[in-house]
DRENDO-1510 file (C-alpha; in Angstrom, 1 decimal, always signed):
<recs>
REC; n; res; u; v; w
REC; 1; UNK; +0.0; +0.0; +0.0 .
REC; 2; UNK; +2.7; +2.5; +1.0 .
REC; 3; UNK; +4.9; +1.5; -2.0 .
REC; 4; UNK; +1.9; +2.0; -4.3 .
REC; 5; UNK; +1.2; +5.5; -2.8 .
REC; 6; UNK; +4.8; +6.5; -3.3 .
REC; 7; UNK; +4.8; +5.3; -6.9 .
REC; 8; UNK; +1.6; +7.2; -7.7 .
REC; 9; UNK; +3.0; +10.3; -5.9 .
REC; 10; UNK; +6.2; +10.2; -8.0 .
REC; 11; UNK; +4.3; +9.8; -11.2 .
REC; 12; UNK; +1.9; +12.6; -10.3 .
REC; 13; UNK; +4.9; +14.7; -9.3 .
REC; 14; UNK; +7.1; +14.4; -12.4 .
REC; 15; UNK; +5.0; +16.8; -14.5 .
REC; 16; UNK; +5.2; +19.2; -11.6 .
REC; 17; UNK; +8.9; +18.8; -11.5 .
REC; 18; UNK; +9.4; +19.5; -15.1 .
REC; 19; UNK; +7.1; +22.6; -14.8 .
REC; 20; UNK; +8.7; +23.9; -11.6 .
REC; 21; UNK; +12.3; +23.4; -12.9 .
REC; 22; UNK; +11.5; +25.2; -16.1 .
REC; 23; UNK; +9.9; +28.0; -14.2 .
REC; 24; UNK; +12.8; +28.4; -11.8 .
REC; 25; UNK; +15.2; +28.7; -14.7 .
REC; 26; UNK; +13.0; +31.4; -16.2 .
REC; 27; UNK; +12.5; +33.3; -12.9 .
REC; 28; UNK; +16.3; +33.2; -12.1 .
REC; 29; UNK; +16.7; +35.6; -15.0 .
REC; 30; UNK; +14.0; +37.9; -13.6 .
REC; 31; UNK; +11.0; +36.9; -15.7 .
REC; 32; UNK; +7.8; +35.7; -14.0 .
REC; 33; UNK; +6.1; +33.4; -16.5 .
REC; 34; UNK; +2.5; +32.7; -15.3 .
REC; 35; UNK; +2.0; +31.0; -18.7 .
REC; 36; UNK; +3.7; +27.8; -17.5 .
REC; 37; UNK; +0.3; +26.0; -17.5 .
REC; 38; UNK; -0.2; +27.0; -21.1 .
REC; 39; UNK; +3.3; +26.0; -22.1 .
REC; 40; UNK; +2.9; +22.6; -20.5 .
REC; 41; UNK; -0.5; +22.2; -22.3 .
REC; 42; UNK; +1.1; +23.1; -25.7 .
REC; 43; UNK; +4.0; +20.8; -25.0 .
REC; 44; UNK; +1.5; +17.9; -24.4 .
REC; 45; UNK; -0.6; +18.5; -27.5 .
REC; 46; UNK; +2.4; +19.0; -29.7 .
REC; 47; UNK; +3.8; +15.6; -28.6 .
REC; 48; UNK; +0.3; +14.1; -29.2 .
REC; 49; UNK; +0.2; +15.6; -32.7 .
REC; 50; UNK; +3.6; +14.2; -33.5 .
REC; 51; UNK; +2.8; +10.8; -32.1 .
REC; 52; UNK; -0.6; +10.7; -33.9 .
REC; 53; UNK; +0.8; +11.5; -37.3 .
REC; 54; UNK; +3.5; +8.9; -36.9 .
REC; 55; UNK; +1.1; +6.2; -35.7 .
REC; 56; UNK; -1.2; +6.9; -38.6 .
REC; 57; UNK; +1.6; +6.7; -41.2 .
REC; 58; UNK; +3.0; +3.3; -40.2 .
REC; 59; UNK; +1.7; -0.1; -39.3 .
REC; 60; UNK; +4.6; -1.2; -37.1 .
REC; 61; UNK; +6.2; +1.5; -34.8 .
REC; 62; UNK; +9.9; +1.9; -34.6 .
REC; 63; UNK; +10.3; +2.4; -30.7 .
REC; 64; UNK; +13.1; +4.9; -31.2 .
REC; 65; UNK; +11.1; +7.1; -33.6 .
REC; 66; UNK; +8.0; +6.6; -31.5 .
REC; 67; UNK; +9.8; +8.4; -28.7 .
REC; 68; UNK; +12.0; +10.9; -30.7 .
REC; 69; UNK; +9.2; +12.3; -32.8 .
REC; 70; UNK; +6.8; +13.3; -30.0 .
REC; 71; UNK; +9.7; +14.6; -27.9 .
REC; 72; UNK; +11.0; +16.8; -30.7 .
REC; 73; UNK; +7.4; +18.0; -31.5 .
REC; 74; UNK; +6.9; +18.8; -27.8 .
REC; 75; UNK; +10.2; +20.7; -27.6 .
REC; 76; UNK; +9.3; +22.7; -30.7 .
REC; 77; UNK; +5.9; +23.6; -29.5 .
REC; 78; UNK; +7.2; +24.7; -26.1 .
REC; 79; UNK; +10.0; +26.6; -27.7 .
REC; 80; UNK; +7.6; +28.6; -29.8 .
REC; 81; UNK; +5.6; +29.5; -26.7 .
REC; 82; UNK; +8.8; +30.6; -25.0 .
REC; 83; UNK; +9.8; +32.7; -28.0 .
REC; 84; UNK; +6.4; +34.4; -27.9 .
REC; 85; UNK; +6.7; +35.2; -24.2 .
REC; 86; UNK; +10.3; +36.4; -24.6 .
REC; 87; UNK; +9.5; +38.7; -27.5 .
REC; 88; UNK; +6.6; +40.2; -25.7 .
REC; 89; UNK; +8.2; +40.7; -22.3 .
REC; 90; UNK; +11.9; +41.2; -23.2 .
REC; 91; UNK; +11.9; +42.9; -26.5 .
REC; 92; UNK; +8.5; +44.7; -26.3 .
REC; 93; UNK; +8.7; +45.0; -22.4 .
REC; 94; UNK; +5.0; +44.0; -22.0 .
REC; 95; UNK; +3.7; +43.4; -18.5 .
REC; 96; UNK; +4.9; +40.0; -17.5 .
REC; 97; UNK; +1.8; +39.0; -15.4 .
REC; 98; UNK; -0.7; +39.9; -18.2 .
REC; 99; UNK; +1.4; +38.2; -20.8 .
REC; 100; UNK; +1.8; +35.0; -18.8 .
REC; 101; UNK; -2.0; +34.8; -18.1 .
REC; 102; UNK; -2.7; +35.4; -21.8 .
REC; 103; UNK; -0.2; +32.7; -22.7 .
REC; 104; UNK; -2.0; +30.3; -20.5 .
REC; 105; UNK; -5.4; +31.1; -22.1 .
REC; 106; UNK; -3.8; +30.8; -25.5 .
REC; 107; UNK; -2.1; +27.5; -24.7 .
REC; 108; UNK; -5.2; +25.8; -23.3 .
REC; 109; UNK; -7.3; +27.1; -26.3 .
REC; 110; UNK; -4.6; +25.9; -28.7 .
REC; 111; UNK; -4.5; +22.4; -27.1 .
REC; 112; UNK; -8.3; +22.1; -27.0 .
REC; 113; UNK; -8.6; +23.2; -30.7 .
REC; 114; UNK; -6.1; +20.7; -32.1 .
REC; 115; UNK; -7.1; +18.0; -29.6 .
REC; 116; UNK; -10.7; +18.4; -30.8 .
REC; 117; UNK; -9.6; +18.3; -34.4 .
REC; 118; UNK; -7.7; +15.1; -33.9 .
REC; 119; UNK; -10.7; +13.5; -32.2 .
REC; 120; UNK; -12.8; +14.4; -35.2 .
REC; 121; UNK; -10.2; +12.9; -37.6 .
REC; 122; UNK; -10.4; +9.6; -35.7 .
REC; 123; UNK; -14.2; +9.6; -35.9 .
REC; 124; UNK; -14.6; +8.0; -32.5 .
REC; 125; UNK; -17.6; +8.6; -30.3 .
REC; 126; UNK; -15.5; +9.1; -27.1 .
REC; 127; UNK; -14.0; +12.7; -26.7 .
REC; 128; UNK; -10.4; +11.5; -26.5 .
REC; 129; UNK; -7.4; +10.3; -28.5 .
REC; 130; UNK; -5.7; +7.1; -27.5 .
REC; 131; UNK; -2.1; +6.6; -28.5 .
REC; 132; UNK; -1.5; +3.2; -26.8 .
REC; 133; UNK; +1.3; +2.0; -29.0 .
REC; 134; UNK; +3.4; +5.2; -28.5 .
REC; 135; UNK; +2.6; +5.3; -24.8 .
REC; 136; UNK; +3.9; +1.8; -24.3 .
REC; 137; UNK; +7.3; +2.9; -25.7 .
REC; 138; UNK; +7.4; +5.8; -23.2 .
REC; 139; UNK; +6.3; +3.6; -20.3 .
REC; 140; UNK; +9.1; +1.1; -20.5 .
REC; 141; UNK; +11.0; +0.8; -17.3 .
REC; 142; UNK; +14.2; -1.0; -16.2 .
REC; 143; UNK; +13.7; -4.7; -16.7 .
REC; 144; UNK; +15.3; -5.8; -13.5 .
REC; 145; UNK; +13.3; -3.4; -11.3 .
REC; 146; UNK; +10.7; -6.0; -10.4 .
REC; 147; UNK; +13.4; -8.3; -9.1 .
REC; 148; UNK; +14.7; -5.9; -6.4 .
REC; 149; UNK; +11.6; -5.9; -4.2 .
REC; 150; UNK; +10.4; -2.6; -2.7 .
REC; 151; UNK; +13.6; -0.9; -3.6 .
REC; 152; UNK; +13.1; -1.5; -7.3 .
REC; 153; UNK; +9.4; -0.6; -7.1 .
REC; 154; UNK; +10.1; +2.8; -5.3 .
REC; 155; UNK; +13.3; +3.9; -7.1 .
REC; 156; UNK; +13.6; +2.0; -10.4 .
REC; 157; UNK; +10.2; +1.3; -11.8 .
REC; 158; UNK; +9.6; +4.6; -13.7 .
REC; 159; UNK; +10.0; +5.5; -17.3 .
REC; 160; UNK; +13.0; +7.4; -18.7 .
REC; 161; UNK; +11.3; +10.8; -18.6 .
REC; 162; UNK; +11.0; +10.6; -14.8 .
REC; 163; UNK; +14.8; +10.2; -14.5 .
REC; 164; UNK; +15.3; +12.9; -17.1 .
REC; 165; UNK; +13.2; +15.3; -14.9 .
REC; 166; UNK; +15.4; +14.6; -11.8 .
REC; 167; UNK; +18.6; +14.9; -13.8 .
REC; 168; UNK; +17.6; +18.2; -15.3 .
REC; 169; UNK; +16.7; +19.6; -11.8 .
REC; 170; UNK; +20.2; +18.5; -10.5 .
REC; 171; UNK; +22.0; +19.9; -13.5 .
REC; 172; UNK; +20.2; +23.2; -13.1 .
REC; 173; UNK; +21.2; +23.4; -9.4 .
REC; 174; UNK; +24.9; +22.8; -10.4 .
REC; 175; UNK; +24.5; +25.3; -13.2 .
REC; 176; UNK; +23.3; +28.1; -11.0 .
REC; 177; UNK; +25.8; +27.5; -8.2 .
REC; 178; UNK; +29.0; +26.2; -9.9 .
REC; 179; UNK; +29.3; +27.7; -13.4 .
REC; 180; UNK; +30.2; +31.2; -14.6 .
REC; 181; UNK; +27.3; +31.3; -17.0 .
REC; 182; UNK; +24.9; +30.4; -14.2 .
REC; 183; UNK; +26.2; +33.2; -11.9 .
REC; 184; UNK; +25.8; +35.6; -14.8 .
REC; 185; UNK; +22.2; +34.5; -15.2 .
REC; 186; UNK; +21.5; +35.0; -11.5 .
REC; 187; UNK; +23.1; +38.5; -11.8 .
REC; 188; UNK; +20.7; +39.3; -14.6 .
REC; 189; UNK; +17.8; +38.3; -12.4 .
REC; 190; UNK; +19.0; +40.2; -9.4 .
REC; 191; UNK; +20.1; +43.5; -11.0 .
REC; 192; UNK; +20.0; +43.6; -14.8 .
REC; 193; UNK; +21.4; +47.2; -14.9 .
REC; 194; UNK; +24.5; +46.2; -13.0 .
REC; 195; UNK; +24.9; +43.0; -15.0 .
REC; 196; UNK; +24.5; +45.1; -18.2 .
REC; 197; UNK; +27.2; +47.6; -17.0 .
REC; 198; UNK; +29.5; +44.6; -16.3 .
REC; 199; UNK; +29.2; +43.6; -20.0 .
REC; 200; UNK; +26.7; +40.8; -19.6 .
REC; 201; UNK; +24.2; +40.5; -22.5 .
REC; 202; UNK; +21.0; +40.8; -20.5 .
REC; 203; UNK; +18.6; +40.2; -23.4 .
REC; 204; UNK; +20.5; +37.1; -24.5 .
REC; 205; UNK; +20.4; +35.5; -21.0 .
REC; 206; UNK; +16.7; +36.3; -20.6 .
REC; 207; UNK; +15.8; +34.8; -24.0 .
REC; 208; UNK; +17.8; +31.7; -23.3 .
REC; 209; UNK; +16.4; +31.1; -19.8 .
REC; 210; UNK; +12.8; +31.6; -20.9 .
REC; 211; UNK; +13.1; +29.4; -24.0 .
REC; 212; UNK; +15.0; +26.6; -22.2 .
REC; 213; UNK; +12.7; +26.9; -19.2 .
REC; 214; UNK; +9.6; +26.6; -21.5 .
REC; 215; UNK; +11.1; +23.5; -23.3 .
REC; 216; UNK; +11.7; +21.8; -19.9 .
REC; 217; UNK; +8.2; +22.7; -18.7 .
REC; 218; UNK; +6.7; +21.4; -22.0 .
REC; 219; UNK; +8.2; +18.0; -21.3 .
REC; 220; UNK; +5.9; +17.9; -18.2 .
REC; 221; UNK; +2.9; +18.0; -20.5 .
REC; 222; UNK; +4.3; +15.2; -22.7 .
REC; 223; UNK; +5.0; +13.0; -19.6 .
REC; 224; UNK; +1.5; +13.5; -18.3 .
REC; 225; UNK; -0.1; +12.4; -21.6 .
REC; 226; UNK; +2.3; +9.6; -22.6 .
REC; 227; UNK; +3.1; +8.1; -19.2 .
REC; 228; UNK; +0.7; +9.1; -16.5 .
REC; 229; UNK; -2.5; +9.2; -18.7 .
REC; 230; UNK; -1.3; +6.1; -20.7 .
REC; 231; UNK; -1.4; +7.9; -24.0 .
REC; 232; UNK; -4.9; +9.3; -23.7 .
REC; 233; UNK; -5.5; +12.9; -24.6 .
REC; 234; UNK; -8.7; +14.5; -23.4 .
REC; 235; UNK; -9.4; +18.3; -23.6 .
REC; 236; UNK; -9.1; +20.1; -20.2 .
REC; 237; UNK; -7.8; +16.9; -18.5 .
REC; 238; UNK; -4.5; +18.5; -17.5 .
REC; 239; UNK; -6.2; +20.2; -14.6 .
REC; 240; UNK; -4.3; +22.8; -12.5 .
REC; 241; UNK; -0.9; +21.1; -12.6 .
REC; 242; UNK; +0.7; +24.1; -14.3 .
REC; 243; UNK; -0.3; +26.3; -11.4 .
REC; 244; UNK; +0.9; +23.7; -8.9 .
REC; 245; UNK; +4.3; +23.8; -10.7 .
REC; 246; UNK; +4.4; +27.6; -10.1 .
REC; 247; UNK; +3.5; +27.0; -6.4 .
REC; 248; UNK; +6.3; +24.5; -6.1 .
REC; 249; UNK; +8.8; +27.2; -7.2 .
REC; 250; UNK; +7.9; +29.2; -4.0 .
REC; 251; UNK; +7.9; +26.0; -1.9 .
REC; 252; UNK; +11.4; +25.1; -3.1 .
REC; 253; UNK; +12.6; +28.7; -2.5 .
REC; 254; UNK; +13.8; +28.9; -6.1 .
REC; 255; UNK; +16.1; +25.9; -5.8 .
REC; 256; UNK; +15.7; +23.1; -8.4 .
REC; 257; UNK; +17.0; +20.4; -6.0 .
REC; 258; UNK; +14.4; +21.2; -3.5 .
REC; 259; UNK; +11.7; +21.1; -6.2 .
REC; 260; UNK; +12.4; +17.4; -6.5 .
REC; 261; UNK; +11.1; +16.8; -3.0 .
REC; 262; UNK; +8.4; +19.4; -3.4 .
REC; 263; UNK; +7.0; +17.9; -6.5 .
REC; 264; UNK; +6.8; +14.4; -5.0 .
REC; 265; UNK; +5.2; +15.8; -1.9 .
REC; 266; UNK; +2.7; +17.8; -3.8 .
REC; 267; UNK; +2.0; +14.8; -6.1 .
REC; 268; UNK; +1.3; +12.7; -3.0 .
REC; 269; UNK; -1.0; +15.4; -1.5 .
REC; 270; UNK; -2.8; +15.6; -4.8 .
REC; 271; UNK; -3.7; +11.8; -4.9 .
REC; 272; UNK; -3.8; +10.8; -1.2 .
REC; 273; UNK; -7.5; +11.3; -0.9 .
REC; 274; UNK; -7.9; +8.3; -3.2 .
REC; 275; UNK; -6.4; +6.1; -0.5 .
REC; 276; UNK; -8.5; +7.4; +2.5 .
REC; 277; UNK; -11.8; +5.5; +2.8 .
REC; 278; UNK; -15.1; +7.1; +3.6 .
REC; 279; UNK; -14.2; +10.6; +2.4 .
REC; 280; UNK; -17.0; +12.8; +1.2 .
REC; 281; UNK; -16.6; +14.9; -1.9 .
REC; 282; UNK; -16.2; +18.0; +0.2 .
REC; 283; UNK; -13.4; +16.4; +2.2 .
REC; 284; UNK; -11.6; +15.3; -1.0 .
REC; 285; UNK; -11.6; +18.9; -2.3 .
REC; 286; UNK; -10.3; +20.2; +1.0 .
REC; 287; UNK; -7.4; +17.7; +0.8 .
REC; 288; UNK; -6.7; +18.8; -2.8 .
REC; 289; UNK; -6.3; +22.3; -1.4 .
REC; 290; UNK; -3.4; +21.2; +0.8 .
REC; 291; UNK; -0.5; +22.0; -1.6 .
REC; 292; UNK; -1.7; +25.6; -2.0 .
REC; 293; UNK; -2.1; +25.9; +1.8 .
REC; 294; UNK; +1.4; +24.6; +2.3 .
REC; 295; UNK; +2.7; +27.1; -0.3 .
REC; 296; UNK; +1.0; +30.0; +1.5 .
REC; 297; UNK; +2.6; +28.9; +4.8 .
REC; 298; UNK; +6.1; +28.6; +3.2 .
REC; 299; UNK; +5.6; +32.1; +1.7 .
REC; 300; UNK; +4.7; +33.5; +5.1 .
REC; 301; UNK; +7.6; +31.8; +6.8 .
REC; 302; UNK; +10.3; +33.0; +4.3 .
REC; 303; UNK; +8.8; +36.5; +4.4 .
REC; 304; UNK; +9.1; +36.6; +8.2 .
REC; 305; UNK; +12.7; +35.2; +8.1 .
REC; 306; UNK; +13.8; +37.9; +5.8 .
REC; 307; UNK; +16.9; +36.0; +4.7 .
REC; 308; UNK; +18.1; +37.0; +1.2 .
REC; 309; UNK; +18.8; +33.4; +0.1 .
REC; 310; UNK; +15.2; +32.6; +0.6 .
REC; 311; UNK; +13.8; +35.4; -1.4 .
REC; 312; UNK; +13.0; +35.5; -5.2 .
REC; 313; UNK; +15.3; +37.3; -7.6 .
REC; 314; UNK; +15.2; +41.0; -6.9 .
REC; 315; UNK; +14.1; +42.1; -10.4 .
REC; 316; UNK; +11.5; +39.3; -10.8 .
REC; 317; UNK; +8.5; +40.5; -12.8 .
REC; 318; UNK; +10.1; +43.8; -13.7 .
REC; 319; UNK; +10.9; +44.8; -17.3 .
REC; 320; UNK; +14.4; +46.1; -17.9 .
REC; 321; UNK; +14.7; +49.5; -19.6 .
REC; 322; UNK; +18.3; +50.0; -20.6 .
REC; 323; UNK; +17.7; +53.7; -21.1 .
REC; 324; UNK; +17.1; +54.1; -17.3 .
REC; 325; UNK; +20.5; +52.7; -16.4 .
</recs>
């Protein structure tokens, strides 16, 4: 029972980990992207489109192509969303909050439109697309995991994208703290005017962090569809996972390594009501609120501590006007 809960918590948390890591990378450069939910949605539907077109074109899937095509499609769709946000907020200096919310609305509408179109193409009566063959390629786990008992079930029974998510979070942590480029990125997020005066290309670092962050977040949408949902795409099924990913950024105090723990914790809180017998609908909804309550508590605590290392980048959410330097 406990092992099963942990497994489901990890699987639920991996999309959140992708989203929160991508958002942390974006915010470290001073840009608050509230469009993460839309980016993840577009990443998911882009991967679905790639997988759908490939499945329709062949009778026997090549496992390598069945993975590569949806991943590349997902990265491309997410990159385009990142470029749109970058152009609007960095080049045109549009309000970041408004742009992010507009991006979420656009992303959800984009996903629902193309998802609905694919459903019509299939001609099925059910309002969903099933990509079982592609999903099986994504869901493959280490063959010896089942032979290692509870250890294998807890740590080694997941698909490759789960380990990619953890690896990206660890790499980002090392990048921020141990590399010259990472320190420059953090400098841009703290004080872009000072970074600019020191010869750092502020616009380049902002574009790169937003685009790479969007591509990472988009993989969360692909993982949800191909692994967690077993290859089934239904419009509006993604829920509020994009917003939970943003909440984890605060919970993890802008540290990707802590977002690994936060994502699994939030994933567990999101599904734990399924394992508590006798709960009413109202009680289930209250339990689902727990991640947000935890985030609010963490936000209050770090505000009271007033330690700089617990605070967001100083220029977060503010457009940089070089003329004011």
